[in-house]
All heavy atoms as a GROMACS GRO file, in nm:
protein
  580
    1MET      N    1  11.336   5.396  11.975
    1MET     CA    2  11.429   5.486  11.908
    1MET      C    3  11.567   5.460  11.965
    1MET      O    4  11.586   5.438  12.083
    1MET     CB    5  11.388   5.629  11.936
    1MET     CG    6  11.490   5.728  11.897
    1MET     SD    7  11.435   5.896  11.924
    1MET     CE    8  11.566   5.980  11.845
    2ILE      N    9  11.664   5.464  11.878
    2ILE     CA   10  11.806   5.450  11.916
    2ILE      C   11  11.864   5.588  11.935
    2ILE      O   12  11.857   5.673  11.846
    2ILE     CB   13  11.887   5.369  11.812
    2ILE    CG1   14  11.827   5.231  11.788
    2ILE    CG2   15  12.036   5.362  11.854
    2ILE    CD1   16  11.830   5.141  11.906
    3VAL      N   17  11.921   5.613  12.051
    3VAL     CA   18  11.986   5.742  12.080
    3VAL      C   19  12.138   5.721  12.075
    3VAL      O   20  12.189   5.622  12.130
    3VAL     CB   21  11.944   5.791  12.219
    3VAL    CG1   22  12.016   5.920  12.258
    3VAL    CG2   23  11.792   5.812  12.226
    4VAL      N   24  12.203   5.814  12.011
    4VAL     CA   25  12.351   5.808  12.004
    4VAL      C   26  12.408   5.902  12.112
    4VAL      O   27  12.386   6.021  12.108
    4VAL     CB   28  12.398   5.852  11.862
    4VAL    CG1   29  12.551   5.845  11.855
    4VAL    CG2   30  12.335   5.765  11.755
    5ASN      N   31  12.482   5.843  12.205
    5ASN     CA   32  12.539   5.917  12.313
    5ASN      C   33  12.690   5.947  12.290
    5ASN      O   34  12.769   5.951  12.383
    5ASN     CB   35  12.522   5.841  12.448
    5ASN     CG   36  12.378   5.834  12.488
    5ASN    OD1   37  12.306   5.933  12.486
    5ASN    ND2   38  12.333   5.715  12.526
    6LEU      N   39  12.722   5.966  12.165
    6LEU     CA   40  12.862   5.990  12.129
    6LEU      C   41  12.917   6.114  12.199
    6LEU      O   42  13.031   6.112  12.246
    6LEU     CB   43  12.877   6.002  11.977
    6LEU     CG   44  13.015   6.018  11.923
    6LEU    CD1   45  13.109   5.903  11.965
    6LEU    CD2   46  13.016   6.031  11.772
    7ASP      N   47  12.837   6.217  12.208
    7ASP     CA   48  12.885   6.341  12.272
    7ASP      C   49  12.921   6.319  12.418
    7ASP      O   50  13.020   6.371  12.468
    7ASP     CB   51  12.781   6.452  12.259
    7ASP     CG   52  12.645   6.414  12.313
    7ASP    OD1   53  12.614   6.294  12.328
    7ASP    OD2   54  12.565   6.509  12.340
    8VAL      N   55  12.846   6.233  12.487
    8VAL     CA   56  12.875   6.203  12.628
    8VAL      C   57  13.008   6.126  12.639
    8VAL      O   58  13.090   6.162  12.724
    8VAL     CB   59  12.759   6.119  12.687
    8VAL    CG1   60  12.791   6.074  12.829
    8VAL    CG2   61  12.627   6.193  12.683
    9VAL      N   62  13.023   6.026  12.558
    9VAL     CA   63  13.149   5.946  12.564
    9VAL      C   64  13.268   6.032  12.523
    9VAL      O   65  13.375   6.021  12.587
    9VAL     CB   66  13.136   5.820  12.473
    9VAL    CG1   67  13.266   5.737  12.479
    9VAL    CG2   68  13.019   5.735  12.520
   10MET      N   69  13.251   6.117  12.422
   10MET     CA   70  13.362   6.205  12.384
   10MET      C   71  13.400   6.298  12.498
   10MET      O   72  13.518   6.318  12.524
   10MET     CB   73  13.323   6.287  12.260
   10MET     CG   74  13.317   6.207  12.133
   10MET     SD   75  13.254   6.301  11.994
   10MET     CE   76  13.379   6.430  11.977
   11ALA      N   77  13.301   6.352  12.569
   11ALA     CA   78  13.329   6.440  12.683
   11ALA      C   79  13.402   6.365  12.794
   11ALA      O   80  13.497   6.420  12.853
   11ALA     CB   81  13.200   6.504  12.733
   12GLN      N   82  13.356   6.243  12.820
   12GLN     CA   83  13.420   6.161  12.925
   12GLN      C   84  13.567   6.135  12.891
   12GLN      O   85  13.651   6.130  12.978
   12GLN     CB   86  13.347   6.030  12.941
   12GLN     CG   87  13.210   6.042  13.003
   12GLN     CD   88  13.129   5.916  12.999
   12GLN    OE1   89  13.161   5.822  12.924
   12GLN    NE2   90  13.024   5.908  13.081
   13ARG      N   91  13.593   6.113  12.762
   13ARG     CA   92  13.729   6.081  12.717
   13ARG      C   93  13.810   6.207  12.687
   13ARG      O   94  13.929   6.200  12.649
   13ARG     CB   95  13.728   5.994  12.589
   13ARG     CG   96  13.648   5.863  12.603
   13ARG     CD   97  13.712   5.767  12.703
   13ARG     NE   98  13.656   5.634  12.694
   13ARG     CZ   99  13.547   5.591  12.756
   13ARG    NH1  100  13.479   5.673  12.832
   13ARG    NH2  101  13.507   5.466  12.745
   14LYS      N  102  13.745   6.322  12.697
   14LYS     CA  103  13.810   6.452  12.668
   14LYS      C  104  13.872   6.454  12.526
   14LYS      O  105  13.989   6.489  12.510
   14LYS     CB  106  13.913   6.486  12.776
   14LYS     CG  107  13.853   6.506  12.911
   14LYS     CD  108  13.957   6.542  13.015
   14LYS     CE  109  13.895   6.578  13.148
   14LYS     NZ  110  13.852   6.469  13.227
   15ILE      N  111  13.790   6.419  12.430
   15ILE     CA  112  13.839   6.414  12.290
   15ILE      C  113  13.743   6.504  12.207
   15ILE      O  114  13.620   6.497  12.226
   15ILE     CB  115  13.849   6.272  12.235
   15ILE    CG1  116  13.913   6.271  12.097
   15ILE    CG2  117  13.714   6.203  12.235
   15ILE    CD1  118  13.948   6.134  12.046
   16GLY      N  119  13.802   6.581  12.120
   16GLY     CA  120  13.720   6.671  12.037
   16GLY      C  121  13.681   6.608  11.905
   16GLY      O  122  13.732   6.501  11.866
   17LEU      N  123  13.591   6.673  11.837
   17LEU     CA  124  13.542   6.628  11.708
   17LEU      C  125  13.652   6.610  11.604
   17LEU      O  126  13.659   6.507  11.536
   17LEU     CB  127  13.439   6.728  11.657
   17LEU     CG  128  13.335   6.682  11.556
   17LEU    CD1  129  13.249   6.572  11.613
   17LEU    CD2  130  13.249   6.797  11.511
   18THR      N  131  13.741   6.705  11.595
   18THR     CA  132  13.849   6.699  11.496
   18THR      C  133  13.939   6.582  11.518
   18THR      O  134  13.971   6.506  11.428
   18THR     CB  135  13.931   6.832  11.498
   18THR    OG1  136  13.843   6.941  11.479
   18THR    CG2  137  14.036   6.833  11.389
   19GLU      N  138  13.983   6.564  11.643
   19GLU     CA  139  14.074   6.455  11.678
   19GLU      C  140  14.009   6.318  11.651
   19GLU      O  141  14.068   6.229  11.594
   19GLU     CB  142  14.117   6.467  11.823
   19GLU     CG  143  14.220   6.361  11.864
   19GLU     CD  144  14.265   6.373  12.008
   19GLU    OE1  145  14.229   6.474  12.073
   19GLU    OE2  146  14.334   6.281  12.057
   20LEU      N  147  13.883   6.304  11.695
   20LEU     CA  148  13.814   6.175  11.674
   20LEU      C  149  13.790   6.147  11.524
   20LEU      O  150  13.810   6.038  11.476
   20LEU     CB  151  13.680   6.173  11.749
   20LEU     CG  152  13.604   6.041  11.745
   20LEU    CD1  153  13.689   5.924  11.801
   20LEU    CD2  154  13.470   6.052  11.816
   21ALA      N  155  13.754   6.251  11.451
   21ALA     CA  156  13.734   6.236  11.306
   21ALA      C  157  13.861   6.184  11.237
   21ALA      O  158  13.854   6.097  11.152
   21ALA     CB  159  13.688   6.368  11.244
   22GLU      N  160  13.974   6.239  11.278
   22GLU     CA  161  14.101   6.196  11.222
   22GLU      C  162  14.133   6.054  11.259
   22GLU      O  163  14.178   5.972  11.177
   22GLU     CB  164  14.216   6.288  11.269
   22GLU     CG  165  14.210   6.424  11.206
   22GLU     CD  166  14.314   6.521  11.267
   22GLU    OE1  167  14.391   6.478  11.355
   22GLU    OE2  168  14.315   6.636  11.224
   23GLN      N  169  14.111   6.013  11.384
   23GLN     CA  170  14.140   5.879  11.431
   23GLN      C  171  14.050   5.775  11.364
   23GLN      O  172  14.094   5.663  11.335
   23GLN     CB  173  14.125   5.869  11.584
   23GLN     CG  174  14.235   5.939  11.659
   23GLN     CD  175  14.223   5.919  11.809
   23GLN    OE1  176  14.160   5.824  11.856
   23GLN    NE2  177  14.283   6.009  11.884
   24VAL      N  178  13.925   5.813  11.342
   24VAL     CA  179  13.828   5.719  11.286
   24VAL      C  180  13.829   5.722  11.132
   24VAL      O  181  13.776   5.632  11.069
   24VAL     CB  182  13.685   5.754  11.340
   24VAL    CG1  183  13.577   5.672  11.276
   24VAL    CG2  184  13.682   5.737  11.488
   25ASP      N  185  13.890   5.825  11.076
   25ASP     CA  186  13.895   5.845  10.931
   25ASP      C  187  13.753   5.865  10.878
   25ASP      O  188  13.709   5.792  10.785
   25ASP     CB  189  13.967   5.730  10.860
   25ASP     CG  190  14.000   5.764  10.714
   25ASP    OD1  191  14.021   5.883  10.687
   25ASP    OD2  192  14.008   5.671  10.630
   26ILE      N  193  13.683   5.959  10.933
   26ILE     CA  194  13.549   5.997  10.894
   26ILE      C  195  13.546   6.149  10.883
   26ILE      O  196  13.621   6.216  10.951
   26ILE     CB  197  13.443   5.944  10.997
   26ILE    CG1  198  13.301   5.966  10.948
   26ILE    CG2  199  13.463   6.006  11.130
   26ILE    CD1  200  13.196   5.901  11.039
   27THR      N  201  13.464   6.202  10.796
   27THR     CA  202  13.458   6.348  10.783
   27THR      C  203  13.396   6.406  10.910
   27THR      O  204  13.316   6.344  10.980
   27THR     CB  205  13.369   6.392  10.665
   27THR    OG1  206  13.234   6.353  10.687
   27THR    CG2  207  13.421   6.331  10.534
   28MET      N  208  13.436   6.531  10.938
   28MET     CA  209  13.382   6.595  11.057
   28MET      C  210  13.231   6.615  11.041
   28MET      O  211  13.158   6.607  11.139
   28MET     CB  212  13.451   6.732  11.078
   28MET     CG  213  13.588   6.715  11.142
   28MET     SD  214  13.666   6.868  11.191
   28MET     CE  215  13.542   6.960  11.269
   29ALA      N  216  13.185   6.638  10.920
   29ALA     CA  217  13.042   6.655  10.894
   29ALA      C  218  12.965   6.529  10.934
   29ALA      O  219  12.864   6.535  11.000
   29ALA     CB  220  13.016   6.691  10.750
   30ASN      N  221  13.014   6.412  10.889
   30ASN     CA  222  12.946   6.286  10.921
   30ASN      C  223  12.955   6.253  11.070
   30ASN      O  224  12.857   6.206  11.129
   30ASN     CB  225  13.003   6.171  10.838
   30ASN     CG  226  12.953   6.177  10.695
   30ASN    OD1  227  12.852   6.237  10.664
   30ASN    ND2  228  13.026   6.112  10.606
   31LEU      N  229  13.068   6.281  11.132
   31LEU     CA  230  13.083   6.259  11.274
   31LEU      C  231  12.989   6.351  11.353
   31LEU      O  232  12.928   6.313  11.452
   31LEU     CB  233  13.227   6.278  11.316
   31LEU     CG  234  13.260   6.234  11.459
   31LEU    CD1  235  13.229   6.086  11.479
   31LEU    CD2  236  13.407   6.259  11.488
   32SER      N  237  12.977   6.474  11.305
   32SER     CA  238  12.886   6.569  11.370
   32SER      C  239  12.740   6.523  11.362
   32SER      O  240  12.664   6.538  11.458
   32SER     CB  241  12.901   6.707  11.303
   32SER     OG  242  12.817   6.802  11.368
   33ILE      N  243  12.702   6.466  11.248
   33ILE     CA  244  12.566   6.410  11.235
   33ILE      C  245  12.543   6.301  11.338
   33ILE      O  246  12.438   6.298  11.401
   33ILE     CB  247  12.545   6.357  11.089
   33ILE    CG1  248  12.534   6.475  10.994
   33ILE    CG2  249  12.422   6.270  11.080
   33ILE    CD1  250  12.542   6.438  10.847
   34LEU      N  251  12.642   6.216  11.355
   34LEU     CA  252  12.630   6.111  11.459
   34LEU      C  253  12.624   6.171  11.598
   34LEU      O  254  12.539   6.137  11.678
   34LEU     CB  255  12.753   6.020  11.453
   34LEU     CG  256  12.746   5.900  11.361
   34LEU    CD1  257  12.883   5.833  11.356
   34LEU    CD2  258  12.641   5.804  11.402
   35LYS      N  259  12.715   6.262  11.625
   35LYS     CA  260  12.725   6.325  11.757
   35LYS      C  261  12.595   6.397  11.794
   35LYS      O  262  12.557   6.399  11.913
   35LYS     CB  263  12.844   6.421  11.757
   35LYS     CG  264  12.870   6.489  11.889
   35LYS     CD  265  12.996   6.575  11.879
   35LYS     CE  266  13.011   6.666  11.996
   35LYS     NZ  267  12.942   6.792  11.979
   36ASN      N  268  12.530   6.459  11.698
   36ASN     CA  269  12.410   6.538  11.726
   36ASN      C  270  12.283   6.455  11.712
   36ASN      O  271  12.174   6.510  11.705
   36ASN     CB  272  12.407   6.658  11.637
   36ASN     CG  273  12.517   6.756  11.669
   36ASN    OD1  274  12.542   6.783  11.785
   36ASN    ND2  275  12.585   6.807  11.568
   37ASN      N  276  12.300   6.321  11.704
   37ASN     CA  277  12.185   6.230  11.703
   37ASN      C  278  12.095   6.250  11.581
   37ASN      O  279  11.976   6.233  11.589
   37ASN     CB  280  12.106   6.244  11.834
   37ASN     CG  281  12.051   6.113  11.881
   37ASN    OD1  282  12.089   6.006  11.831
   37ASN    ND2  283  11.959   6.118  11.974
   38LYS      N  284  12.155   6.285  11.467
   38LYS     CA  285  12.076   6.306  11.346
   38LYS      C  286  12.094   6.194  11.246
   38LYS      O  287  12.031   6.192  11.139
   38LYS     CB  288  12.119   6.441  11.277
   38LYS     CG  289  12.106   6.560  11.363
   38LYS     CD  290  11.962   6.597  11.388
   38LYS     CE  291  11.952   6.723  11.470
   38LYS     NZ  292  11.822   6.743  11.525
   39ALA      N  293  12.178   6.094  11.276
   39ALA     CA  294  12.206   5.987  11.184
   39ALA      C  295  12.092   5.888  11.177
   39ALA      O  296  12.023   5.862  11.276
   39ALA     CB  297  12.335   5.914  11.225
   40LYS      N  298  12.068   5.836  11.060
   40LYS     CA  299  11.967   5.733  11.041
   40LYS      C  300  12.027   5.593  11.044
   40LYS      O  301  11.957   5.492  11.062
   40LYS     CB  302  11.894   5.752  10.904
   40LYS     CG  303  11.825   5.886  10.892
   40LYS     CD  304  11.708   5.895  10.984
   40LYS     CE  305  11.639   6.028  10.969
   40LYS     NZ  306  11.555   6.061  11.082
   41ALA      N  307  12.158   5.584  11.023
   41ALA     CA  308  12.226   5.453  11.021
   41ALA      C  309  12.373   5.476  11.052
   41ALA      O  310  12.425   5.588  11.044
   41ALA     CB  311  12.213   5.388  10.884
   42ILE      N  312  12.440   5.367  11.090
   42ILE     CA  313  12.585   5.370  11.110
   42ILE      C  314  12.642   5.238  11.062
   42ILE      O  315  12.582   5.130  11.090
   42ILE     CB  316  12.623   5.400  11.259
   42ILE    CG1  317  12.773   5.410  11.275
   42ILE    CG2  318  12.563   5.296  11.352
   42ILE    CD1  319  12.820   5.458  11.411
   43ARG      N  320  12.750   5.241  10.994
   43ARG     CA  321  12.816   5.116  10.949
   43ARG      C  322  12.888   5.054  11.068
   43ARG      O  323  12.944   5.126  11.155
   43ARG     CB  324  12.920   5.149  10.841
   43ARG     CG  325  12.858   5.189  10.711
   43ARG     CD  326  12.965   5.204  10.604
   43ARG     NE  327  12.902   5.230  10.478
   43ARG     CZ  328  12.953   5.316  10.387
   43ARG    NH1  329  13.067   5.377  10.411
   43ARG    NH2  330  12.887   5.336  10.276
   44PHE      N  331  12.889   4.921  11.071
   44PHE     CA  332  12.959   4.851  11.178
   44PHE      C  333  13.106   4.887  11.176
   44PHE      O  334  13.170   4.901  11.282
   44PHE     CB  335  12.943   4.703  11.169
   44PHE     CG  336  12.811   4.652  11.220
   44PHE    CD1  337  12.745   4.550  11.157
   44PHE    CD2  338  12.748   4.709  11.332
   44PHE    CE1  339  12.624   4.503  11.205
   44PHE    CE2  340  12.630   4.663  11.381
   44PHE     CZ  341  12.565   4.559  11.317
   45SER      N  342  13.166   4.909  11.058
   45SER     CA  343  13.306   4.945  11.051
   45SER      C  344  13.333   5.081  11.113
   45SER      O  345  13.435   5.100  11.180
   45SER     CB  346  13.355   4.943  10.906
   45SER     OG  347  13.279   5.033  10.826
   46THR      N  348  13.240   5.174  11.099
   46THR     CA  349  13.254   5.305  11.162
   46THR      C  350  13.236   5.293  11.312
   46THR      O  351  13.314   5.350  11.389
   46THR     CB  352  13.146   5.405  11.107
   46THR    OG1  353  13.165   5.412  10.965
   46THR    CG2  354  13.161   5.540  11.169
   47LEU      N  355  13.135   5.214  11.356
   47LEU     CA  356  13.115   5.192  11.499
   47LEU      C  357  13.236   5.126  11.561
   47LEU      O  358  13.281   5.162  11.670
   47LEU     CB  359  12.990   5.109  11.519
   47LEU     CG  360  12.946   5.082  11.666
   47LEU    CD1  361  12.923   5.216  11.740
   47LEU    CD2  362  12.822   4.996  11.667
   48ASP      N  363  13.295   5.030  11.491
   48ASP     CA  364  13.415   4.962  11.536
   48ASP      C  365  13.532   5.060  11.555
   48ASP      O  366  13.599   5.059  11.658
   48ASP     CB  367  13.452   4.851  11.437
   48ASP     CG  368  13.577   4.778  11.476
   48ASP    OD1  369  13.578   4.707  11.579
   48ASP    OD2  370  13.677   4.790  11.403
   49ALA      N  371  13.549   5.147  11.457
   49ALA     CA  372  13.659   5.243  11.464
   49ALA      C  373  13.638   5.344  11.578
   49ALA      O  374  13.733   5.380  11.646
   49ALA     CB  375  13.670   5.318  11.330
   50ILE      N  376  13.513   5.385  11.598
   50ILE     CA  377  13.481   5.478  11.706
   50ILE      C  378  13.509   5.410  11.842
   50ILE      O  379  13.570   5.472  11.930
   50ILE     CB  380  13.338   5.529  11.697
   50ILE    CG1  381  13.323   5.623  11.577
   50ILE    CG2  382  13.294   5.597  11.825
   50ILE    CD1  383  13.176   5.661  11.545
   51CYS      N  384  13.466   5.286  11.856
   51CYS     CA  385  13.489   5.214  11.980
   51CYS      C  386  13.636   5.195  12.009
   51CYS      O  387  13.681   5.206  12.124
   51CYS     CB  388  13.414   5.080  11.980
   51CYS     SG  389  13.235   5.097  11.996
   52LYS      N  390  13.715   5.166  11.904
   52LYS     CA  391  13.860   5.155  11.922
   52LYS      C  392  13.920   5.285  11.967
   52LYS      O  393  14.002   5.291  12.059
   52LYS     CB  394  13.926   5.108  11.792
   52LYS     CG  395  13.912   4.962  11.761
   52LYS     CD  396  13.982   4.927  11.632
   52LYS     CE  397  13.954   4.783  11.596
   52LYS     NZ  398  14.004   4.749  11.462
   53ALA      N  399  13.882   5.394  11.900
   53ALA     CA  400  13.939   5.525  11.932
   53ALA      C  401  13.900   5.572  12.071
   53ALA      O  402  13.983   5.636  12.138
   53ALA     CB  403  13.895   5.629  11.828
   54LEU      N  404  13.781   5.541  12.114
   54LEU     CA  405  13.733   5.588  12.247
   54LEU      C  406  13.748   5.484  12.356
   54LEU      O  407  13.714   5.509  12.471
   54LEU     CB  408  13.584   5.632  12.234
   54LEU     CG  409  13.555   5.749  12.144
   54LEU    CD1  410  13.407   5.776  12.136
   54LEU    CD2  411  13.627   5.873  12.194
   55ASN      N  412  13.801   5.365  12.317
   55ASN     CA  413  13.816   5.256  12.414
   55ASN      C  414  13.686   5.231  12.489
   55ASN      O  415  13.681   5.243  12.614
   55ASN     CB  416  13.933   5.287  12.510
   55ASN     CG  417  13.970   5.164  12.590
   55ASN    OD1  418  13.951   5.052  12.548
   55ASN    ND2  419  14.022   5.185  12.710
   56CYS      N  420  13.580   5.203  12.411
   56CYS     CA  421  13.449   5.180  12.473
   56CYS      C  422  13.377   5.067  12.402
   56CYS      O  423  13.426   5.013  12.305
   56CYS     CB  424  13.367   5.310  12.469
   56CYS     SG  425  13.319   5.361  12.302
   57GLN      N  426  13.258   5.035  12.451
   57GLN     CA  427  13.174   4.934  12.391
   57GLN      C  428  13.062   5.002  12.312
   57GLN      O  429  13.028   5.115  12.342
   57GLN     CB  430  13.110   4.847  12.500
   57GLN     CG  431  13.210   4.763  12.579
   57GLN     CD  432  13.273   4.657  12.491
   57GLN    OE1  433  13.205   4.590  12.416
   57GLN    NE2  434  13.403   4.642  12.501
   58PRO      N  435  13.005   4.933  12.211
   58PRO     CA  436  12.895   4.994  12.134
   58PRO      C  437  12.782   5.041  12.222
   58PRO      O  438  12.719   5.142  12.199
   58PRO     CB  439  12.850   4.882  12.039
   58PRO     CG  440  12.974   4.798  12.020
   58PRO     CD  441  13.047   4.806  12.153
   59GLY      N  442  12.755   4.966  12.332
   59GLY     CA  443  12.649   5.003  12.425
   59GLY      C  444  12.676   5.131  12.499
   59GLY      O  445  12.584   5.190  12.556
   60ASP      N  446  12.800   5.173  12.503
   60ASP     CA  447  12.833   5.302  12.565
   60ASP      C  448  12.786   5.418  12.477
   60ASP      O  449  12.758   5.527  12.524
   60ASP     CB  450  12.982   5.317  12.591
   60ASP     CG  451  13.034   5.214  12.687
   60ASP    OD1  452  12.959   5.168  12.777
   60ASP    OD2  453  13.154   5.175  12.673
   61ILE      N  454  12.776   5.391  12.345
   61ILE     CA  455  12.745   5.496  12.249
   61ILE      C  456  12.596   5.488  12.209
   61ILE      O  457  12.533   5.592  12.193
   61ILE     CB  458  12.832   5.481  12.124
   61ILE    CG1  459  12.981   5.503  12.163
   61ILE    CG2  460  12.792   5.579  12.013
   61ILE    CD1  461  13.080   5.471  12.054
   62LEU      N  462  12.544   5.366  12.192
   62LEU     CA  463  12.407   5.348  12.145
   62LEU      C  464  12.317   5.306  12.257
   62LEU      O  465  12.352   5.223  12.341
   62LEU     CB  466  12.404   5.241  12.034
   62LEU     CG  467  12.492   5.264  11.913
   62LEU    CD1  468  12.486   5.147  11.818
   62LEU    CD2  469  12.453   5.391  11.843
   63GLU      N  470  12.198   5.367  12.262
   63GLU     CA  471  12.104   5.338  12.370
   63GLU      C  472  11.963   5.332  12.311
   63GLU      O  473  11.926   5.415  12.228
   63GLU     CB  474  12.107   5.450  12.473
   63GLU     CG  475  12.004   5.441  12.580
   63GLU     CD  476  12.003   5.565  12.671
   63GLU    OE1  477  12.072   5.666  12.641
   63GLU    OE2  478  11.933   5.562  12.773
   64TYR      N  479  11.888   5.230  12.350
   64TYR     CA  480  11.747   5.220  12.305
   64TYR      C  481  11.661   5.293  12.406
   64TYR      O  482  11.671   5.271  12.528
   64TYR     CB  483  11.705   5.073  12.298
   64TYR     CG  484  11.556   5.057  12.272
   64TYR    CD1  485  11.504   5.091  12.148
   64TYR    CD2  486  11.471   5.018  12.373
   64TYR    CE1  487  11.367   5.079  12.125
   64TYR    CE2  488  11.334   5.010  12.350
   64TYR     CZ  489  11.284   5.039  12.227
   64TYR     OH  490  11.149   5.031  12.203
   65VAL      N  491  11.575   5.381  12.354
   65VAL     CA  492  11.482   5.457  12.440
   65VAL      C  493  11.341   5.436  12.386
   65VAL      O  494  11.318   5.453  12.264
   65VAL     CB  495  11.517   5.607  12.436
   65VAL    CG1  496  11.416   5.688  12.519
   65VAL    CG2  497  11.657   5.631  12.489
   66LYS      N  498  11.251   5.397  12.474
   66LYS     CA  499  11.108   5.379  12.432
   66LYS      C  500  11.053   5.514  12.395
   66LYS      O  501  11.096   5.618  12.445
   66LYS     CB  502  11.028   5.318  12.548
   66LYS     CG  503  11.069   5.178  12.579
   66LYS     CD  504  10.984   5.124  12.694
   66LYS     CE  505  11.032   4.984  12.731
   66LYS     NZ  506  10.958   4.931  12.847
   67GLU      N  507  10.956   5.513  12.306
   67GLU     CA  508  10.895   5.640  12.257
   67GLU      C  509  10.844   5.725  12.370
   67GLU      O  510  10.856   5.850  12.366
   67GLU     CB  511  10.787   5.612  12.157
   67GLU     CG  512  10.844   5.564  12.026
   67GLU     CD  513  10.739   5.550  11.918
   67GLU    OE1  514  10.643   5.630  11.915
   67GLU    OE2  515  10.750   5.458  11.836
   68GLU      N  516  10.787   5.666  12.474
   68GLU     CA  517  10.733   5.746  12.587
   68GLU      C  518  10.847   5.821  12.657
   68GLU      O  519  10.830   5.936  12.692
   68GLU     CB  520  10.662   5.656  12.690
   68GLU     CG  521  10.556   5.565  12.638
   68GLU     CD  522  10.608   5.432  12.585
   68GLU    OE1  523  10.676   5.358  12.658
   68GLU    OE2  524  10.578   5.402  12.468
   69GLU      N  525  10.961   5.753  12.675
   69GLU     CA  526  11.075   5.815  12.740
   69GLU      C  527  11.130   5.927  12.654
   69GLU      O  528  11.176   6.028  12.704
   69GLU     CB  529  11.182   5.713  12.772
   69GLU     CG  530  11.141   5.610  12.875
   69GLU     CD  531  11.244   5.500  12.894
   69GLU    OE1  532  11.363   5.526  12.863
   69GLU    OE2  533  11.209   5.391  12.940
   70GLU      N  534  11.128   5.904  12.521
   70GLU     CA  535  11.181   6.003  12.428
   70GLU      C  536  11.102   6.133  12.443
   70GLU      O  537  11.158   6.242  12.447
   70GLU     CB  538  11.170   5.949  12.286
   70GLU     CG  539  11.209   6.048  12.179
   70GLU     CD  540  11.176   6.001  12.038
   70GLU    OE1  541  11.140   5.886  12.021
   70GLU    OE2  542  11.183   6.085  11.950
   71LYS      N  543  10.970   6.124  12.452
   71LYS     CA  544  10.884   6.241  12.464
   71LYS      C  545  10.912   6.313  12.597
   71LYS      O  546  10.908   6.437  12.604
   71LYS     CB  547  10.739   6.203  12.453
   71LYS     CG  548  10.701   6.161  12.311
   71LYS     CD  549  10.560   6.115  12.301
   71LYS     CE  550  10.535   6.064  12.157
   71LYS     NZ  551  10.404   6.001  12.143
   72GLU      N  552  10.946   6.237  12.704
   72GLU     CA  553  10.975   6.295  12.833
   72GLU      C  554  11.106   6.375  12.829
   72GLU      O  555  11.122   6.473  12.901
   72GLU     CB  556  10.983   6.189  12.939
   72GLU     CG  557  10.848   6.127  12.974
   72GLU     CD  558  10.861   6.010  13.068
   72GLU    OE1  559  10.972   5.985  13.121
   72GLU    OE2  560  10.759   5.942  13.092
   73ARG      N  561  11.198   6.331  12.745
   73ARG     CA  562  11.329   6.398  12.736
   73ARG      C  563  11.317   6.535  12.666
   73ARG      O  564  11.402   6.619  12.686
   73ARG     CB  565  11.431   6.312  12.657
   73ARG     CG  566  11.476   6.189  12.730
   73ARG     CD  567  11.577   6.117  12.650
   73ARG     NE  568  11.631   6.004  12.723
   73ARG     CZ  569  11.747   5.945  12.696
   73ARG    NH1  570  11.819   5.989  12.596
   73ARG    NH2  571  11.789   5.847  12.770
   74GLU      N  572  11.218   6.551  12.583
   74GLU     CA  573  11.205   6.676  12.505
   74GLU      C  574  11.155   6.790  12.586
   74GLU      O  575  11.110   6.795  12.691
   74GLU     CB  576  11.112   6.651  12.387
   74GLU     CG  577  11.174   6.555  12.287
   74GLU     CD  578  11.083   6.524  12.169
   74GLU    OE1  579  10.964   6.564  12.172
   74GLU    OE2  580  11.128   6.462  12.075
   0.00000   0.00000   0.00000
């Protein structure tokens, strides 16, 4: 499973949903879906824009977690 750690990176950068949505040119609803780990997919162009806005790498936002580890997190 791929886990989206966008909320963690946003907190580290001290940036809110509204500000990031404006910088990335994405709706707050879609950004919230990503932030809350509910997204099924992400466009590379969106990932690129998020990485530019947060000055980070895709690996800072996306993480692969084995199913066993996922169950332990719950």
